[in-house]
C-alpha positions, -999 to +999 in steps of 0.1 A: +348-017+167+371+012+173+387+008+139+353+006+122+343+038+140+374+055+127+366+042+092+331+055+093+342+089+106+369+091+079+343+082+052+320+110+065+349+134+065+358+127+029+322+129+017+316+163+034+350+176+024+342+169-013+309+187-009+325+218+007+355+220-016+333+215-046+310+243-035+339+266-028+355+260-061+322+264-080+313+297-064+347+312-069+346+302-106+310+316-107+321+349-093+351+352-116+329+343-147+303+371-142+300+395-170+285+430-170+259+432-197+233+459-207+198+458-190+208+441-158+182+444-130+187+471-105+215+462-080+228+433-101+266+431-105+268+407-134+254+376-150+264+345-168+249+315-187+259+279-180+249+246-195+248+214-175+227+183-172+208+189-205+196+224-195+207+260-193+211+281-162+208+319-162+227+333-131+227+368-118+246+381-088+236+410-066+267+425-050+248+437-019+212+423-022+182+423-046+154+447-040+132+420-026+142+389-008+130+357-025+110+332-005+133+303-013+169+310-003+196+283-002+223+287+024+257+270+018+270+264+053+265+228+063+292+214+040+317+234+060+304+227+094+301+189+088+336+187+073+351+204+104+330+184+129+339+150+112+375+161+110+376+170+147+361+136+155+387+119+134+415+138+151+401+125+184+397+089+173+432+086+157+455+112+173+440+117+208+430+081+214+462+069+198+484+096+213+513+074+224+518+061+189+507+089+166+508+122+185+535+123+211+572+119+202+592+114+234+624+123+216+611+158+210+590+166+241+584+146+272+546+151+272+518+132+289+488+121+268+467+149+285+494+175+277+495+165+241+458+166+237+456+201+254+483+214+230+465+199+201+431+214+209+444+247+223+466+254+193+436+252+169+416+277+190+446+300+194+453+300+157+418+312+149+420+340+174+453+353+160+441+351+124+408+368+132+425+396+150+448+402+120+419+403+096+400+428+118+431+450+121+441+477+096+457+449+076+421+439+065+423+468+040+456+454+026+448+419+013+482+412-001+500+421+031+475+401+051+480+370+030+518+373+034+514+376+072+490+346+072+517+326+053+543+335+080+518+324+107+512+291+090+550+284+086+556+293+122+529+269+133+544+242+111+577+246+128+561+248+162+541+216+158+572+198+146+590+207+179+564+188+201+546+162+179+555+134+157+562+144+121+529+127+110+509+146+137+527+179+129+516+181+093+481+167+101+477+194+128+488+221+105+460+209+081+435+209+110+448+244+121+442+257+086+408+240+082+397+254+116+404+289+103+384+282+071+354+268+089+355+296+116+355+321+087+322+306+076+306+302+110+318+335+127+321+359+097+306+349+064+272+335+077+266+362+103+273+390+077+249+374+053+223+371+079+226+409+086+221+416+049+190+394+048+175+409+079+181+445+067+164+436+034+135+419+051+130+450+074+131+475+046+166+488+053+194+493+027+221+467+034+256+480+040+280+468+014+308+464+039+294+431+051+298+416+017+333+429+014+344+414+047+328+380+037+345+381+003+379+386+019+375+355+041+360+335+013+391+343-009+414+331+019+395+299+021+398+294-016+436+297-016+440+275+015+419+246+003+445+227-018+473+228+009+448+214+034+441+185+011+478+178+008+483+180+046+454+157+053+469+131+028+505+135+041+501+110+069+503+082+043+537+095+030+568+094+053+587+113+026+565+143+034+562+141+072+591+121+085+619+143+073+639+169+092+625+197+070+588+187+070+578+222+081+596+237+051+578+211+029+546+224+043+556+260+036+562+252-001+529+233-003+511+265+007+529+283-021+519+256-045+483+261-035+486+298-044+501+292-078+476+265-087+446+285-076+460+316-093+461+298-126+425+286-123+411+318-109+427+338-137+414+313-163+379+316-149+381+354-150+398+359-184+395+327-203+433+322-203+455+310-175+490+323-167+511+294-178+541+305-158+523+292-128+528+256-140+566+261-141+567+277-107+545+248-093+568+222-108+599+239-093+583+240-059+574+203-061+610+195-072+622+214-041+598+194-019+612+162-033+647+173-026+639+183+009+623+149+015+658+133+011+670+150+042+677+128+072+646+112+087+635+123+121+638+090+139+658+076+168+684+050+162+681+014+176+702+022+207+680+052+215+649+032+210+661+004+233+671+030+259+638+049+258+616+044+289+583+027+281+550+044+286+524+028+308+505+013+279+538+000+264+548-015+297+515-034+298+520-049+263+557-056+269+549-077+300+519-094+285+520-131+279+533-140+245+554-108+240+586-127+237+572-148+208+559-117+190+592-099+195+607-127+174+580-128+148+575-092+139+611-082+132+616-112+110+583-108+091+580-071+090+615-057+097+626-057+060+603-027+054+595-013+088+632-006+097+653+024+102+672+013+071+648-009+050+664-035+029+634-047+008+638-037-028+620-005-037+614+005+000+635+035+010+614+047+040+595+027+065+558+027+054+539+054+073+571+059+093+562+029+115+593+011+129+591-025+141+627-034+150+630-033+187+609-046+216+600-010+225+589-004+188+567-034+190+551-025+223+544+010+210+527-003+178+508-031+195+474-021+182+486-016+147+503-049+146+472-066+160+449-051+134+472-053+104+489-087+110+467-104+136+429-101+129+436-093+093+462-103+068+468-068+054+504-071+064+528-082+052+514-072+018+506-102-003+523-121+026+557-116+009+575-127+040+553-158+044+539-151+079+522-182+091+487-185+105+501-198+138+522-166+140+491-145+134+473-163+162+502-156+186+499-119+178+462-119+185+466-138+218+494-115+229+475-083+221+443-095+238+462-105+268+477-070+271+444-052+262+427-071+290+451-055+315+446-019+302+429+005+326+398+021+311+417+054+308+442+038+284+418+017+264+421+022+227+456+036+229 
């Protein structure tokens, strides 16, 4: 049930993210494609014609507001809110409930589950407060300097997350950190400013153009941050991105790639031609990322893994009936890939960074083993190591024996 909840939340998150990103990209392209033509209505900044779905659209933009507010006004906000809410729920389901496996790395910081969760939640809030303060400072009138400082903040957070969390959680949290800034921009800045303009118009006052200018700055930030967030959210599937010594530098280069890619498309929307040098720069950045990914992996060796004290949850599974059998089954059937030095042809890094060599590795990954190789036959893929049904039954029996001993506070971990 817990895994199906995670699946459902992830599905919602992907759907809402597509809606938000699509709307963001569309409106940026719409803004940049506006043309000043003769005989525009009073207050109109520009217009454009579009064709889609067998019809033509005539679009006009008012930089501040039209003379009269139309009765039917569509607000674009719920895409952003639902994306963040579903993402926050997914963070809780995967990284908070599975903190011992996915969030906390004892070799980096000796944190309790509660401490890890508090750092996770607190950092997202703190990040928004710092960013918002920077935008409201004098730097708000210097967009380029502000963007550079925002880049420094994001790199610093990438490094900081990597000091306390697993590599997987570090990049995921950097994505959540950035997405929180983006959604907070919509909720705290863009929407309130638009409501002020609407209210002024409805009450017969001339709206102040400064509110639109402020909203435009935050909207531009969101546009350039979108692509890096997508990369960071996908990174948990690729140990080459998150499990290396320099994952925080990889994240920094990804943000630069987001800028070069969006600059190409934004320029193309505005002028009809894109600056092709951006493709070369993007390719070079990606090559640098691939090179950094060959750095030593951030993982303990077998001796360190065997010497590491077990957590409460791990102790329960390590002492559960059937653990000795599973400790013999898993390394033999899964260890050729999920090892510190994989020896299966074509596998150079343990898939998703999951190690299954030592008893402590197995106890830590109990739930993943149960789901992937016990109640389902997802692993080994295509059953390349010929895991037998009797072995799968032993995994199920062992996990359920351990899960039955878990206190409620540890359930699901």
